[in-house]
A tleap script that builds the chain and sets N, CA, C and O, in Angstrom:
source leaprc.protein.ff14SB
mol = sequence {
  NMET TYR PHE GLY GLY MET PRO ALA LEU ILE
  GLY MET LYS TYR PHE THR SER LEU THR ILE
  LEU ARG ILE PHE GLU GLN ASP ILE THR ASN
  LEU LYS SER LEU ILE GLU ILE ALA SER THR
  LEU GLU GLU LEU TRP ILE CYS GLU GLY GLN
  LEU LYS ASP LEU SER GLY ILE GLU ASN CYS
  LYS ARG LEU ARG LYS VAL PHE LEU TYR ASP
  ASN GLN ILE GLU ASP ALA SER PRO LEU SER
  ARG LEU CYS ALA LEU GLU THR LEU HIE LEU
  MET ASN ASN SER ILE ASN ASN LEU THR VAL
  SER GLN LEU ASN ILE ASN CYS CYS ALA TYR
  ILE ASN PHE LEU PHE LEU PHE ALA PRO CVAL
}
set mol.1.N position { -51.983 -80.611 -109.891 }
set mol.1.CA position { -52.218 -81.481 -108.769 }
set mol.1.C position { -53.310 -80.863 -107.897 }
set mol.1.O position { -53.286 -79.664 -107.620 }
set mol.2.N position { -54.245 -81.669 -107.476 }
set mol.2.CA position { -55.374 -81.197 -106.686 }
set mol.2.C position { -55.539 -82.027 -105.409 }
set mol.2.O position { -55.080 -83.166 -105.335 }
set mol.3.N position { -56.189 -81.451 -104.426 }
set mol.3.CA position { -56.698 -82.109 -103.234 }
set mol.3.C position { -55.653 -82.631 -102.252 }
set mol.3.O position { -55.339 -83.821 -102.241 }
set mol.4.N position { -55.128 -81.748 -101.442 }
set mol.4.CA position { -54.333 -81.992 -100.250 }
set mol.4.C position { -53.308 -83.107 -100.229 }
set mol.4.O position { -53.304 -84.017 -101.058 }
set mol.5.N position { -52.437 -82.987 -99.234 }
set mol.5.CA position { -51.473 -84.028 -98.977 }
set mol.5.C position { -50.049 -83.713 -99.377 }
set mol.5.O position { -49.148 -84.473 -99.022 }
set mol.6.N position { -49.799 -82.641 -100.092 }
set mol.6.CA position { -48.441 -82.317 -100.518 }
set mol.6.C position { -47.944 -81.107 -99.724 }
set mol.6.O position { -48.365 -79.981 -99.993 }
set mol.7.N position { -47.044 -81.326 -98.738 }
set mol.7.CA position { -46.589 -80.229 -97.886 }
set mol.7.C position { -45.422 -79.418 -98.451 }
set mol.7.O position { -45.134 -78.333 -97.948 }
set mol.8.N position { -44.748 -79.920 -99.483 }
set mol.8.CA position { -43.579 -79.216 -100.019 }
set mol.8.C position { -43.375 -79.571 -101.487 }
set mol.8.O position { -43.823 -80.614 -101.962 }
set mol.9.N position { -42.690 -78.680 -102.185 }
set mol.9.CA position { -42.299 -78.949 -103.569 }
set mol.9.C position { -40.991 -79.730 -103.525 }
set mol.9.O position { -39.955 -79.182 -103.148 }
set mol.10.N position { -41.030 -80.989 -103.903 }
set mol.10.CA position { -39.853 -81.853 -103.833 }
set mol.10.C position { -39.590 -82.439 -105.216 }
set mol.10.O position { -40.525 -82.810 -105.926 }
set mol.11.N position { -38.319 -82.523 -105.596 }
set mol.11.CA position { -37.952 -83.158 -106.852 }
set mol.11.C position { -38.196 -82.324 -108.092 }
set mol.11.O position { -38.283 -82.861 -109.196 }
set mol.12.N position { -38.307 -81.023 -107.923 }
set mol.12.CA position { -38.567 -80.158 -109.071 }
set mol.12.C position { -37.419 -80.194 -110.084 }
set mol.12.O position { -37.635 -79.936 -111.268 }
set mol.13.N position { -36.221 -80.507 -109.638 }
set mol.13.CA position { -35.049 -80.514 -110.524 }
set mol.13.C position { -35.175 -81.521 -111.668 }
set mol.13.O position { -34.465 -81.417 -112.668 }
set mol.14.N position { -36.062 -82.478 -111.525 }
set mol.14.CA position { -36.243 -83.485 -112.562 }
set mol.14.C position { -37.109 -82.996 -113.722 }
set mol.14.O position { -37.195 -83.656 -114.758 }
set mol.15.N position { -37.744 -81.851 -113.548 }
set mol.15.CA position { -38.599 -81.274 -114.592 }
set mol.15.C position { -37.841 -80.140 -115.281 }
set mol.15.O position { -38.153 -78.966 -115.082 }
set mol.16.N position { -36.866 -80.491 -116.074 }
set mol.16.CA position { -35.922 -79.524 -116.637 }
set mol.16.C position { -36.515 -78.588 -117.687 }
set mol.16.O position { -35.918 -77.557 -117.998 }
set mol.17.N position { -37.671 -78.928 -118.233 }
set mol.17.CA position { -38.294 -78.082 -119.252 }
set mol.17.C position { -39.649 -77.539 -118.817 }
set mol.17.O position { -40.414 -77.049 -119.647 }
set mol.18.N position { -39.952 -77.620 -117.535 }
set mol.18.CA position { -41.264 -77.224 -117.027 }
set mol.18.C position { -41.500 -75.730 -117.209 }
set mol.18.O position { -40.713 -74.913 -116.733 }
set mol.19.N position { -42.578 -75.374 -117.893 }
set mol.19.CA position { -42.921 -73.962 -118.085 }
set mol.19.C position { -44.167 -73.563 -117.299 }
set mol.19.O position { -44.324 -72.393 -116.950 }
set mol.20.N position { -45.053 -74.516 -117.016 }
set mol.20.CA position { -46.285 -74.234 -116.270 }
set mol.20.C position { -46.395 -75.208 -115.102 }
set mol.20.O position { -46.282 -76.422 -115.277 }
set mol.21.N position { -46.618 -74.658 -113.907 }
set mol.21.CA position { -46.819 -75.474 -112.712 }
set mol.21.C position { -48.146 -75.072 -112.084 }
set mol.21.O position { -48.343 -73.911 -111.726 }
set mol.22.N position { -49.058 -76.039 -111.950 }
set mol.22.CA position { -50.378 -75.782 -111.357 }
set mol.22.C position { -50.597 -76.736 -110.196 }
set mol.22.O position { -50.601 -77.956 -110.361 }
set mol.23.N position { -50.780 -76.154 -109.017 }
set mol.23.CA position { -51.005 -76.935 -107.800 }
set mol.23.C position { -52.158 -76.288 -107.038 }
set mol.23.O position { -52.131 -75.088 -106.765 }
set mol.24.N position { -53.161 -77.077 -106.699 }
set mol.24.CA position { -54.330 -76.580 -105.977 }
set mol.24.C position { -54.561 -77.400 -104.712 }
set mol.24.O position { -54.299 -78.602 -104.677 }
set mol.25.N position { -55.054 -76.729 -103.677 }
set mol.25.CA position { -55.488 -77.358 -102.432 }
set mol.25.C position { -54.419 -78.250 -101.809 }
set mol.25.O position { -54.703 -79.381 -101.414 }
set mol.26.N position { -53.196 -77.745 -101.720 }
set mol.26.CA position { -52.106 -78.483 -101.089 }
set mol.26.C position { -51.640 -77.735 -99.842 }
set mol.26.O position { -52.061 -76.605 -99.600 }
set mol.27.N position { -50.786 -78.355 -99.066 }
set mol.27.CA position { -50.303 -77.780 -97.813 }
set mol.27.C position { -48.945 -77.100 -97.950 }
set mol.27.O position { -48.244 -76.927 -96.952 }
set mol.28.N position { -48.568 -76.721 -99.136 }
set mol.28.CA position { -47.287 -76.052 -99.391 }
set mol.28.C position { -47.286 -74.694 -98.696 }
set mol.28.O position { -48.233 -73.922 -98.840 }
set mol.29.N position { -46.212 -74.396 -97.932 }
set mol.29.CA position { -46.137 -73.123 -97.210 }
set mol.29.C position { -45.084 -72.180 -97.768 }
set mol.29.O position { -45.114 -70.987 -97.466 }
set mol.30.N position { -44.140 -72.688 -98.587 }
set mol.30.CA position { -43.104 -71.810 -99.152 }
set mol.30.C position { -42.717 -72.269 -100.554 }
set mol.30.O position { -43.085 -73.355 -101.002 }
set mol.31.N position { -41.958 -71.400 -101.232 }
set mol.31.CA position { -41.596 -71.644 -102.634 }
set mol.31.C position { -40.088 -71.788 -102.848 }
set mol.31.O position { -39.611 -71.620 -103.970 }
set mol.32.N position { -39.352 -72.087 -101.820 }
set mol.32.CA position { -37.892 -72.137 -101.933 }
set mol.32.C position { -37.408 -73.130 -102.985 }
set mol.32.O position { -36.366 -72.904 -103.601 }
set mol.33.N position { -38.127 -74.209 -103.204 }
set mol.33.CA position { -37.723 -75.219 -104.190 }
set mol.33.C position { -37.876 -74.760 -105.632 }
set mol.33.O position { -37.403 -75.434 -106.547 }
set mol.34.N position { -38.526 -73.629 -105.849 }
set mol.34.CA position { -38.676 -73.133 -107.220 }
set mol.34.C position { -37.335 -72.805 -107.861 }
set mol.34.O position { -37.244 -72.725 -109.086 }
set mol.35.N position { -36.295 -72.614 -107.062 }
set mol.35.CA position { -34.959 -72.326 -107.598 }
set mol.35.C position { -34.541 -73.419 -108.594 }
set mol.35.O position { -33.779 -73.158 -109.526 }
set mol.36.N position { -35.042 -74.632 -108.391 }
set mol.36.CA position { -34.672 -75.764 -109.245 }
set mol.36.C position { -35.260 -75.670 -110.655 }
set mol.36.O position { -34.747 -76.304 -111.577 }
set mol.37.N position { -36.328 -74.889 -110.833 }
set mol.37.CA position { -36.952 -74.748 -112.154 }
set mol.37.C position { -37.066 -73.281 -112.560 }
set mol.37.O position { -37.811 -72.942 -113.480 }
set mol.38.N position { -36.339 -72.429 -111.884 }
set mol.38.CA position { -36.445 -70.980 -112.095 }
set mol.38.C position { -36.129 -70.557 -113.528 }
set mol.38.O position { -36.693 -69.577 -114.013 }
set mol.39.N position { -35.262 -71.257 -114.196 }
set mol.39.CA position { -34.841 -70.827 -115.533 }
set mol.39.C position { -35.876 -71.113 -116.621 }
set mol.39.O position { -35.781 -70.556 -117.714 }
set mol.40.N position { -36.863 -71.970 -116.344 }
set mol.40.CA position { -37.846 -72.321 -117.372 }
set mol.40.C position { -39.280 -71.922 -117.036 }
set mol.40.O position { -40.104 -71.791 -117.941 }
set mol.41.N position { -39.593 -71.728 -115.773 }
set mol.41.CA position { -40.977 -71.505 -115.344 }
set mol.41.C position { -41.524 -70.172 -115.846 }
set mol.41.O position { -40.927 -69.120 -115.614 }
set mol.42.N position { -42.667 -70.224 -116.538 }
set mol.42.CA position { -43.311 -69.027 -117.082 }
set mol.42.C position { -44.692 -68.771 -116.483 }
set mol.42.O position { -45.184 -67.643 -116.517 }
set mol.43.N position { -45.311 -69.801 -115.940 }
set mol.43.CA position { -46.654 -69.656 -115.371 }
set mol.43.C position { -46.743 -70.492 -114.100 }
set mol.43.O position { -46.400 -71.674 -114.097 }
set mol.44.N position { -47.209 -69.863 -113.016 }
set mol.44.CA position { -47.276 -70.536 -111.720 }
set mol.44.C position { -48.657 -70.379 -111.110 }
set mol.44.O position { -49.168 -69.266 -110.987 }
set mol.45.N position { -49.251 -71.482 -110.732 }
set mol.45.CA position { -50.525 -71.516 -110.017 }
set mol.45.C position { -50.298 -72.306 -108.737 }
set mol.45.O position { -50.060 -73.513 -108.794 }
set mol.46.N position { -50.366 -71.659 -107.597 }
set mol.46.CA position { -50.426 -72.348 -106.306 }
set mol.46.C position { -51.570 -71.680 -105.565 }
set mol.46.O position { -51.404 -70.611 -104.978 }
set mol.47.N position { -52.722 -72.312 -105.594 }
set mol.47.CA position { -53.969 -71.680 -105.154 }
set mol.47.C position { -54.722 -72.551 -104.158 }
set mol.47.O position { -54.552 -73.769 -104.101 }
set mol.48.N position { -55.565 -71.875 -103.374 }
set mol.48.CA position { -56.470 -72.545 -102.447 }
set mol.48.C position { -55.720 -73.445 -101.478 }
set mol.48.O position { -56.102 -74.594 -101.256 }
set mol.49.N position { -54.629 -72.900 -100.892 }
set mol.49.CA position { -53.815 -73.708 -99.996 }
set mol.49.C position { -53.310 -72.954 -98.787 }
set mol.49.O position { -53.977 -72.055 -98.274 }
set mol.50.N position { -52.119 -73.331 -98.334 }
set mol.50.CA position { -51.532 -72.802 -97.109 }
set mol.50.C position { -50.287 -71.952 -97.363 }
set mol.50.O position { -49.538 -71.680 -96.424 }
set mol.51.N position { -50.050 -71.535 -98.582 }
set mol.51.CA position { -48.844 -70.791 -98.928 }
set mol.51.C position { -48.742 -69.496 -98.130 }
set mol.51.O position { -49.668 -68.685 -98.124 }
set mol.52.N position { -47.594 -69.309 -97.448 }
set mol.52.CA position { -47.351 -68.099 -96.649 }
set mol.52.C position { -46.146 -67.321 -97.144 }
set mol.52.O position { -46.183 -66.092 -97.209 }
set mol.53.N position { -45.082 -68.022 -97.491 }
set mol.53.CA position { -43.786 -67.406 -97.780 }
set mol.53.C position { -43.489 -67.463 -99.280 }
set mol.53.O position { -43.414 -68.545 -99.861 }
set mol.54.N position { -43.321 -66.297 -99.900 }
set mol.54.CA position { -43.029 -66.232 -101.334 }
set mol.54.C position { -41.537 -66.228 -101.643 }
set mol.54.O position { -41.157 -66.156 -102.811 }
set mol.55.N position { -40.695 -66.304 -100.639 }
set mol.55.CA position { -39.246 -66.315 -100.868 }
set mol.55.C position { -38.889 -67.441 -101.831 }
set mol.55.O position { -39.296 -68.587 -101.642 }
set mol.56.N position { -38.134 -67.105 -102.852 }
set mol.56.CA position { -37.746 -68.058 -103.879 }
set mol.56.C position { -38.391 -67.741 -105.215 }
set mol.56.O position { -37.838 -68.059 -106.268 }
set mol.57.N position { -39.558 -67.116 -105.175 }
set mol.57.CA position { -40.241 -66.781 -106.429 }
set mol.57.C position { -39.455 -65.742 -107.225 }
set mol.57.O position { -39.552 -65.695 -108.452 }
set mol.58.N position { -38.679 -64.914 -106.533 }
set mol.58.CA position { -37.916 -63.858 -107.205 }
set mol.58.C position { -36.852 -64.416 -108.148 }
set mol.58.O position { -36.353 -63.688 -109.006 }
set mol.59.N position { -36.499 -65.682 -108.007 }
set mol.59.CA position { -35.521 -66.314 -108.895 }
set mol.59.C position { -36.122 -66.707 -110.244 }
set mol.59.O position { -35.390 -67.011 -111.186 }
set mol.60.N position { -37.416 -66.703 -110.335 }
set mol.60.CA position { -38.122 -67.125 -111.552 }
set mol.60.C position { -38.344 -65.926 -112.470 }
set mol.60.O position { -39.466 -65.437 -112.600 }
set mol.61.N position { -37.307 -65.473 -113.082 }
set mol.61.CA position { -37.322 -64.238 -113.884 }
set mol.61.C position { -38.201 -64.324 -115.128 }
set mol.61.O position { -38.590 -63.292 -115.675 }
set mol.62.N position { -38.519 -65.530 -115.583 }
set mol.62.CA position { -39.340 -65.690 -116.790 }
set mol.62.C position { -40.835 -65.752 -116.493 }
set mol.62.O position { -41.642 -65.850 -117.417 }
set mol.63.N position { -41.212 -65.696 -115.227 }
set mol.63.CA position { -42.632 -65.790 -114.874 }
set mol.63.C position { -43.433 -64.665 -115.520 }
set mol.63.O position { -43.129 -63.486 -115.335 }
set mol.64.N position { -44.448 -65.038 -116.271 }
set mol.64.CA position { -45.346 -64.077 -116.904 }
set mol.64.C position { -46.712 -64.068 -116.229 }
set mol.64.O position { -47.368 -63.029 -116.153 }
set mol.65.N position { -47.136 -65.229 -115.739 }
set mol.65.CA position { -48.447 -65.346 -115.098 }
set mol.65.C position { -48.281 -66.005 -113.733 }
set mol.65.O position { -47.695 -67.081 -113.612 }
set mol.66.N position { -48.809 -65.335 -112.704 }
set mol.66.CA position { -48.709 -65.839 -111.336 }
set mol.66.C position { -50.098 -65.792 -110.702 }
set mol.66.O position { -50.713 -64.731 -110.597 }
set mol.67.N position { -50.573 -66.951 -110.285 }
set mol.67.CA position { -51.870 -67.084 -109.631 }
set mol.67.C position { -51.634 -67.673 -108.238 }
set mol.67.O position { -51.279 -68.844 -108.108 }
set mol.68.N position { -51.829 -66.867 -107.213 }
set mol.68.CA position { -51.588 -67.289 -105.834 }
set mol.68.C position { -52.803 -66.972 -104.958 }
set mol.68.O position { -52.645 -66.650 -103.780 }
set mol.69.N position { -53.981 -67.057 -105.503 }
set mol.69.CA position { -55.181 -66.675 -104.761 }
set mol.69.C position { -55.570 -67.732 -103.721 }
set mol.69.O position { -55.215 -68.906 -103.830 }
set mol.70.N position { -56.311 -67.270 -102.714 }
set mol.70.CA position { -56.835 -68.130 -101.642 }
set mol.70.C position { -55.734 -68.883 -100.902 }
set mol.70.O position { -55.777 -70.110 -100.803 }
set mol.71.N position { -54.753 -68.156 -100.385 }
set mol.71.CA position { -53.672 -68.708 -99.575 }
set mol.71.C position { -53.566 -67.921 -98.273 }
set mol.71.O position { -54.536 -67.291 -97.850 }
set mol.72.N position { -52.402 -67.951 -97.639 }
set mol.72.CA position { -52.160 -67.255 -96.372 }
set mol.72.C position { -51.022 -66.245 -96.507 }
set mol.72.O position { -50.376 -65.924 -95.509 }
set mol.73.N position { -50.760 -65.741 -97.695 }
set mol.73.CA position { -49.638 -64.839 -97.970 }
set mol.73.C position { -49.818 -63.525 -97.223 }
set mol.73.O position { -50.881 -62.907 -97.282 }
set mol.74.N position { -48.765 -63.102 -96.518 }
set mol.74.CA position { -48.781 -61.835 -95.786 }
set mol.74.C position { -47.878 -60.792 -96.432 }
set mol.74.O position { -48.155 -59.595 -96.346 }
set mol.75.N position { -46.797 -61.232 -97.080 }
set mol.75.CA position { -45.811 -60.319 -97.658 }
set mol.75.C position { -45.641 -60.625 -99.144 }
set mol.75.O position { -45.177 -61.703 -99.516 }
set mol.76.N position { -46.017 -59.678 -99.977 }
set mol.76.CA position { -45.927 -59.868 -101.428 }
set mol.76.C position { -44.654 -59.284 -102.022 }
set mol.76.O position { -44.482 -59.323 -103.241 }
set mol.77.N position { -43.766 -58.749 -101.210 }
set mol.77.CA position { -42.582 -58.055 -101.725 }
set mol.77.C position { -41.661 -58.908 -102.603 }
set mol.77.O position { -41.031 -58.343 -103.497 }
set mol.78.N position { -41.537 -60.241 -102.412 }
set mol.78.CA position { -40.689 -61.008 -103.336 }
set mol.78.C position { -41.137 -60.929 -104.793 }
set mol.78.O position { -40.354 -61.223 -105.697 }
set mol.79.N position { -42.380 -60.538 -105.026 }
set mol.79.CA position { -42.878 -60.401 -106.397 }
set mol.79.C position { -42.295 -59.186 -107.106 }
set mol.79.O position { -42.409 -59.067 -108.326 }
set mol.80.N position { -41.680 -58.294 -106.363 }
set mol.80.CA position { -41.196 -57.028 -106.926 }
set mol.80.C position { -40.070 -57.198 -107.942 }
set mol.80.O position { -39.747 -56.253 -108.662 }
set mol.81.N position { -39.473 -58.371 -108.013 }
set mol.81.CA position { -38.371 -58.599 -108.958 }
set mol.81.C position { -38.807 -59.343 -110.214 }
set mol.81.O position { -37.970 -59.741 -111.025 }
set mol.82.N position { -40.088 -59.528 -110.376 }
set mol.82.CA position { -40.601 -60.274 -111.530 }
set mol.82.C position { -41.045 -59.308 -112.621 }
set mol.82.O position { -42.233 -59.020 -112.764 }
set mol.83.N position { -40.097 -58.821 -113.374 }
set mol.83.CA position { -40.363 -57.770 -114.364 }
set mol.83.C position { -41.035 -58.263 -115.642 }
set mol.83.O position { -41.450 -57.444 -116.461 }
set mol.84.N position { -41.155 -59.562 -115.834 }
set mol.84.CA position { -41.831 -60.093 -117.026 }
set mol.84.C position { -43.323 -60.326 -116.789 }
set mol.84.O position { -44.026 -60.777 -117.693 }
set mol.85.N position { -43.810 -60.026 -115.590 }
set mol.85.CA position { -45.204 -60.309 -115.238 }
set mol.85.C position { -46.203 -59.654 -116.180 }
set mol.85.O position { -46.084 -58.478 -116.524 }
set mol.86.N position { -47.185 -60.441 -116.585 }
set mol.86.CA position { -48.328 -59.957 -117.354 }
set mol.86.C position { -49.603 -60.067 -116.524 }
set mol.86.O position { -50.490 -59.218 -116.616 }
set mol.87.N position { -49.686 -61.122 -115.713 }
set mol.87.CA position { -50.872 -61.388 -114.902 }
set mol.87.C position { -50.451 -61.713 -113.477 }
set mol.87.O position { -49.557 -62.529 -113.252 }
set mol.88.N position { -51.106 -61.066 -112.516 }
set mol.88.CA position { -50.853 -61.340 -111.098 }
set mol.88.C position { -52.192 -61.421 -110.381 }
set mol.88.O position { -52.982 -60.477 -110.413 }
set mol.89.N position { -52.440 -62.547 -109.737 }
set mol.89.CA position { -53.708 -62.774 -109.034 }
set mol.89.C position { -53.393 -63.154 -107.586 }
set mol.89.O position { -52.925 -64.260 -107.315 }
set mol.90.N position { -53.653 -62.223 -106.654 }
set mol.90.CA position { -53.358 -62.423 -105.230 }
set mol.90.C position { -54.597 -62.341 -104.340 }
set mol.90.O position { -54.462 -62.222 -103.122 }
set mol.91.N position { -55.768 -62.400 -104.899 }
set mol.91.CA position { -56.984 -62.219 -104.103 }
set mol.91.C position { -57.095 -63.247 -102.982 }
set mol.91.O position { -56.623 -64.379 -103.092 }
set mol.92.N position { -57.740 -62.807 -101.895 }
set mol.92.CA position { -58.041 -63.663 -100.745 }
set mol.92.C position { -56.796 -64.242 -100.089 }
set mol.92.O position { -56.647 -65.459 -99.979 }
set mol.93.N position { -55.914 -63.366 -99.659 }
set mol.93.CA position { -54.740 -63.721 -98.878 }
set mol.93.C position { -54.763 -62.912 -97.589 }
set mol.93.O position { -55.765 -62.267 -97.279 }
set mol.94.N position { -53.681 -62.939 -96.844 }
set mol.94.CA position { -53.600 -62.218 -95.567 }
set mol.94.C position { -52.769 -60.953 -95.691 }
set mol.94.O position { -52.162 -60.512 -94.715 }
set mol.95.N position { -52.735 -60.373 -96.867 }
set mol.95.CA position { -51.961 -59.154 -97.105 }
set mol.95.C position { -52.768 -57.975 -96.577 }
set mol.95.O position { -53.846 -57.668 -97.086 }
set mol.96.N position { -52.232 -57.317 -95.548 }
set mol.96.CA position { -52.952 -56.207 -94.925 }
set mol.96.C position { -52.649 -54.867 -95.559 }
set mol.96.O position { -53.529 -54.011 -95.653 }
set mol.97.N position { -51.417 -54.674 -95.994 }
set mol.97.CA position { -51.013 -53.377 -96.515 }
set mol.97.C position { -50.115 -53.597 -97.725 }
set mol.97.O position { -49.013 -54.130 -97.594 }
set mol.98.N position { -50.572 -53.200 -98.873 }
set mol.98.CA position { -49.813 -53.417 -100.096 }
set mol.98.C position { -49.898 -52.170 -100.953 }
set mol.98.O position { -50.986 -51.661 -101.224 }
set mol.99.N position { -48.741 -51.684 -101.378 }
set mol.99.CA position { -48.719 -50.510 -102.243 }
set mol.99.C position { -48.079 -50.882 -103.574 }
set mol.99.O position { -47.388 -51.895 -103.685 }
set mol.100.N position { -48.315 -50.062 -104.563 }
set mol.100.CA position { -47.714 -50.288 -105.875 }
set mol.100.C position { -46.196 -50.268 -105.769 }
set mol.100.O position { -45.522 -51.031 -106.462 }
set mol.101.N position { -45.650 -49.418 -104.921 }
set mol.101.CA position { -44.190 -49.360 -104.786 }
set mol.101.C position { -43.634 -50.642 -104.173 }
set mol.101.O position { -42.520 -51.042 -104.509 }
set mol.102.N position { -44.378 -51.295 -103.285 }
set mol.102.CA position { -43.916 -52.557 -102.718 }
set mol.102.C position { -43.838 -53.644 -103.787 }
set mol.102.O position { -42.919 -54.463 -103.777 }
set mol.103.N position { -44.776 -53.652 -104.686 }
set mol.103.CA position { -44.762 -54.638 -105.760 }
set mol.103.C position { -43.817 -54.246 -106.886 }
set mol.103.O position { -43.453 -55.086 -107.709 }
set mol.104.N position { -43.421 -52.993 -106.932 }
set mol.104.CA position { -42.563 -52.474 -107.992 }
set mol.104.C position { -43.186 -52.741 -109.361 }
set mol.104.O position { -42.507 -53.158 -110.299 }
set mol.105.N position { -44.473 -52.494 -109.450 }
set mol.105.CA position { -45.197 -52.705 -110.701 }
set mol.105.C position { -44.612 -51.841 -111.811 }
set mol.105.O position { -44.797 -52.136 -112.992 }
set mol.106.N position { -43.917 -50.789 -111.445 }
set mol.106.CA position { -43.304 -49.911 -112.444 }
set mol.106.C position { -42.349 -50.671 -113.358 }
set mol.106.O position { -42.175 -50.287 -114.514 }
set mol.107.N position { -41.727 -51.739 -112.866 }
set mol.107.CA position { -40.807 -52.509 -113.712 }
set mol.107.C position { -41.562 -53.482 -114.604 }
set mol.107.O position { -40.972 -54.070 -115.510 }
set mol.108.N position { -42.848 -53.661 -114.366 }
set mol.108.CA position { -43.639 -54.632 -115.119 }
set mol.108.C position { -44.379 -53.948 -116.259 }
set mol.108.O position { -45.581 -53.695 -116.173 }
set mol.109.N position { -43.665 -53.661 -117.299 }
set mol.109.CA position { -44.244 -52.941 -118.438 }
set mol.109.C position { -45.325 -53.749 -119.147 }
set mol.109.O position { -46.138 -53.183 -119.878 }
set mol.110.N position { -45.345 -55.060 -118.940 }
set mol.110.CA position { -46.270 -55.928 -119.665 }
set mol.110.C position { -47.506 -56.305 -118.862 }
set mol.110.O position { -48.353 -57.046 -119.361 }
set mol.111.N position { -47.632 -55.823 -117.644 }
set mol.111.CA position { -48.758 -56.235 -116.796 }
set mol.111.C position { -50.080 -55.767 -117.402 }
set mol.111.O position { -50.248 -54.591 -117.725 }
set mol.112.N position { -51.023 -56.714 -117.552 }
set mol.112.CA position { -52.323 -56.345 -118.089 }
set mol.112.C position { -53.483 -56.858 -117.242 }
set mol.112.O position { -54.620 -56.437 -117.456 }
set mol.113.N position { -53.236 -57.746 -116.297 }
set mol.113.CA position { -54.253 -58.195 -115.346 }
set mol.113.C position { -53.652 -58.195 -113.955 }
set mol.113.O position { -52.619 -58.819 -113.710 }
set mol.114.N position { -54.312 -57.487 -113.044 }
set mol.114.CA position { -53.817 -57.359 -111.676 }
set mol.114.C position { -54.995 -57.521 -110.723 }
set mol.114.O position { -55.856 -56.646 -110.646 }
set mol.115.N position { -55.036 -58.634 -109.998 }
set mol.115.CA position { -56.093 -58.918 -109.028 }
set mol.115.C position { -55.439 -59.018 -107.662 }
set mol.115.O position { -54.669 -59.945 -107.408 }
set mol.116.N position { -55.739 -58.062 -106.770 }
set mol.116.CA position { -55.025 -58.007 -105.503 }
set mol.116.C position { -55.849 -58.356 -104.278 }
set mol.116.O position { -55.340 -59.036 -103.387 }
set mol.117.N position { -57.078 -57.927 -104.196 }
set mol.117.CA position { -57.818 -58.096 -102.953 }
set mol.117.C position { -59.184 -58.710 -103.191 }
set mol.117.O position { -59.700 -58.717 -104.309 }
set mol.118.N position { -59.754 -59.224 -102.118 }
set mol.118.CA position { -61.093 -59.798 -102.186 }
set mol.118.C position { -62.122 -58.700 -102.397 }
set mol.118.O position { -61.909 -57.566 -101.969 }
set mol.119.N position { -63.217 -59.013 -103.041 }
set mol.119.CA position { -64.270 -58.014 -103.226 }
set mol.119.C position { -64.832 -57.557 -101.888 }
set mol.119.O position { -64.874 -58.322 -100.924 }
set mol.120.N position { -65.260 -56.311 -101.841 }
set mol.120.CA position { -65.813 -55.745 -100.609 }
set mol.120.C position { -67.264 -56.136 -100.481 }
set mol.120.O position { -67.920 -55.762 -99.509 }
savepdb mol mol.pdb
quit
């Protein structure tokens, strides 16, 4: 889904087999509704929007690829429970201080792409 107008994830429970969710340029600010598709979701793209709160993403244990670039995210700690991660893209957010221990990358044995900050 592209180009503004969607302020929240609603009705996700109807997508019982959804493995990839791609949303761009929307007004979504949180991910709490992901609990409805947590058991199947493997790839998540919520980019170029207003996303601030990652609470709820930790329930998506099967997530392998997460793209959350160009948002308003300040706290990346909910990502620390995603041990299946292979790709994480967080560039261009409002994260001021982020350490490897906060992300708990140590549990992500499969991580092979990690994009955290905007170029200098």
